[in-house]
ChimeraX commands (.cxc) that place a marker at each C-alpha (Angstrom):
marker #1 position -48.98,26.53,43.13 radius 0.5
marker #1 position -50.31,26.44,46.68 radius 0.5
marker #1 position -54.00,26.61,47.47 radius 0.5
marker #1 position -53.72,30.07,49.05 radius 0.5
marker #1 position -52.05,31.58,45.95 radius 0.5
marker #1 position -54.42,33.80,43.94 radius 0.5
marker #1 position -54.28,33.26,40.17 radius 0.5
marker #1 position -54.17,36.31,37.88 radius 0.5
marker #1 position -57.71,35.79,36.43 radius 0.5
marker #1 position -59.35,34.35,39.55 radius 0.5
marker #1 position -62.82,35.92,39.86 radius 0.5
marker #1 position -63.21,36.41,36.08 radius 0.5
marker #1 position -65.99,34.40,34.38 radius 0.5
marker #1 position -66.14,34.03,30.61 radius 0.5
marker #1 position -68.12,32.04,28.00 radius 0.5
marker #1 position -66.46,29.94,25.39 radius 0.5
marker #1 position -68.79,29.53,22.40 radius 0.5
marker #1 position -66.07,28.70,19.81 radius 0.5
marker #1 position -65.71,25.36,18.16 radius 0.5
marker #1 position -62.31,24.84,16.48 radius 0.5
marker #1 position -58.61,25.26,17.34 radius 0.5
marker #1 position -57.45,28.78,18.19 radius 0.5
marker #1 position -60.44,30.15,20.16 radius 0.5
marker #1 position -60.95,27.09,22.37 radius 0.5
marker #1 position -57.22,27.04,23.02 radius 0.5
marker #1 position -57.28,30.68,24.08 radius 0.5
marker #1 position -60.22,29.96,26.42 radius 0.5
marker #1 position -58.23,27.08,27.88 radius 0.5
marker #1 position -55.34,29.41,28.64 radius 0.5
marker #1 position -57.70,31.76,30.38 radius 0.5
marker #1 position -58.79,28.88,32.49 radius 0.5
marker #1 position -55.14,28.00,33.22 radius 0.5
marker #1 position -54.76,31.52,34.68 radius 0.5
marker #1 position -57.74,31.06,36.97 radius 0.5
marker #1 position -60.72,32.33,34.96 radius 0.5
marker #1 position -63.99,30.38,35.37 radius 0.5
marker #1 position -64.75,29.15,31.87 radius 0.5
marker #1 position -68.16,28.03,30.75 radius 0.5
marker #1 position -68.20,26.13,27.48 radius 0.5
marker #1 position -71.48,26.43,25.52 radius 0.5
marker #1 position -72.02,23.56,22.95 radius 0.5
marker #1 position -74.65,23.01,20.37 radius 0.5
marker #1 position -77.52,20.80,21.77 radius 0.5
marker #1 position -77.64,17.32,20.34 radius 0.5
marker #1 position -74.32,17.45,18.46 radius 0.5
marker #1 position -71.98,19.08,20.93 radius 0.5
marker #1 position -68.69,20.61,19.84 radius 0.5
marker #1 position -67.53,19.19,16.51 radius 0.5
marker #1 position -63.92,19.43,17.92 radius 0.5
marker #1 position -64.78,16.41,20.12 radius 0.5
marker #1 position -64.41,14.23,17.00 radius 0.5
marker #1 position -61.31,15.93,15.53 radius 0.5
marker #1 position -58.10,13.95,15.98 radius 0.5
marker #1 position -57.17,10.82,17.93 radius 0.5
marker #1 position -60.20,9.34,19.67 radius 0.5
marker #1 position -60.08,8.02,23.27 radius 0.5
marker #1 position -62.20,5.55,25.18 radius 0.5
marker #1 position -64.33,8.45,26.46 radius 0.5
marker #1 position -65.66,9.13,22.91 radius 0.5
marker #1 position -63.83,12.48,22.71 radius 0.5
marker #1 position -60.60,13.27,20.96 radius 0.5
marker #1 position -57.31,13.95,22.73 radius 0.5
marker #1 position -57.41,17.48,21.23 radius 0.5
marker #1 position -60.80,18.22,22.71 radius 0.5
marker #1 position -59.90,16.78,26.06 radius 0.5
marker #1 position -56.74,18.92,26.16 radius 0.5
marker #1 position -58.31,22.22,24.99 radius 0.5
marker #1 position -61.51,21.89,27.05 radius 0.5
marker #1 position -59.81,21.36,30.44 radius 0.5
marker #1 position -60.63,23.98,33.06 radius 0.5
marker #1 position -64.15,24.43,31.56 radius 0.5
marker #1 position -67.72,23.75,32.72 radius 0.5
marker #1 position -69.75,22.34,29.86 radius 0.5
marker #1 position -73.24,23.53,29.09 radius 0.5
marker #1 position -75.33,22.08,26.22 radius 0.5
marker #1 position -77.42,25.15,25.52 radius 0.5
marker #1 position -81.11,24.59,24.97 radius 0.5
marker #1 position -81.47,27.43,22.49 radius 0.5
marker #1 position -84.37,27.09,20.05 radius 0.5
marker #1 position -84.80,28.73,16.70 radius 0.5
marker #1 position -87.86,30.95,16.70 radius 0.5
marker #1 position -89.85,32.46,13.86 radius 0.5
marker link #1:1,2 radius 0.2
marker link #1:2,3 radius 0.2
marker link #1:3,4 radius 0.2
marker link #1:4,5 radius 0.2
marker link #1:5,6 radius 0.2
marker link #1:6,7 radius 0.2
marker link #1:7,8 radius 0.2
marker link #1:8,9 radius 0.2
marker link #1:9,10 radius 0.2
marker link #1:10,11 radius 0.2
marker link #1:11,12 radius 0.2
marker link #1:12,13 radius 0.2
marker link #1:13,14 radius 0.2
marker link #1:14,15 radius 0.2
marker link #1:15,16 radius 0.2
marker link #1:16,17 radius 0.2
marker link #1:17,18 radius 0.2
marker link #1:18,19 radius 0.2
marker link #1:19,20 radius 0.2
marker link #1:20,21 radius 0.2
marker link #1:21,22 radius 0.2
marker link #1:22,23 radius 0.2
marker link #1:23,24 radius 0.2
marker link #1:24,25 radius 0.2
marker link #1:25,26 radius 0.2
marker link #1:26,27 radius 0.2
marker link #1:27,28 radius 0.2
marker link #1:28,29 radius 0.2
marker link #1:29,30 radius 0.2
marker link #1:30,31 radius 0.2
marker link #1:31,32 radius 0.2
marker link #1:32,33 radius 0.2
marker link #1:33,34 radius 0.2
marker link #1:34,35 radius 0.2
marker link #1:35,36 radius 0.2
marker link #1:36,37 radius 0.2
marker link #1:37,38 radius 0.2
marker link #1:38,39 radius 0.2
marker link #1:39,40 radius 0.2
marker link #1:40,41 radius 0.2
marker link #1:41,42 radius 0.2
marker link #1:42,43 radius 0.2
marker link #1:43,44 radius 0.2
marker link #1:44,45 radius 0.2
marker link #1:45,46 radius 0.2
marker link #1:46,47 radius 0.2
marker link #1:47,48 radius 0.2
marker link #1:48,49 radius 0.2
marker link #1:49,50 radius 0.2
marker link #1:50,51 radius 0.2
marker link #1:51,52 radius 0.2
marker link #1:52,53 radius 0.2
marker link #1:53,54 radius 0.2
marker link #1:54,55 radius 0.2
marker link #1:55,56 radius 0.2
marker link #1:56,57 radius 0.2
marker link #1:57,58 radius 0.2
marker link #1:58,59 radius 0.2
marker link #1:59,60 radius 0.2
marker link #1:60,61 radius 0.2
marker link #1:61,62 radius 0.2
marker link #1:62,63 radius 0.2
marker link #1:63,64 radius 0.2
marker link #1:64,65 radius 0.2
marker link #1:65,66 radius 0.2
marker link #1:66,67 radius 0.2
marker link #1:67,68 radius 0.2
marker link #1:68,69 radius 0.2
marker link #1:69,70 radius 0.2
marker link #1:70,71 radius 0.2
marker link #1:71,72 radius 0.2
marker link #1:72,73 radius 0.2
marker link #1:73,74 radius 0.2
marker link #1:74,75 radius 0.2
marker link #1:75,76 radius 0.2
marker link #1:76,77 radius 0.2
marker link #1:77,78 radius 0.2
marker link #1:78,79 radius 0.2
marker link #1:79,80 radius 0.2
marker link #1:80,81 radius 0.2
marker link #1:81,82 radius 0.2
view
């Protein structure tokens, strides 16, 4: 694909708050089609999918590295209140 080619979902921004298998994969596909994907992970622990499968030298699994491509990662600072 050339740099001047517009992707089908270019200009769309979506949040990925899922943790396992199907939903992160679907978000990955949205990113493949040009959507800006923002992955929100649990603070402190991150996405449990990082530890699922064959581990790499980065400390994340091959599965996670594959399914979380095209995503910006945000470790949300949400606090439980009340």
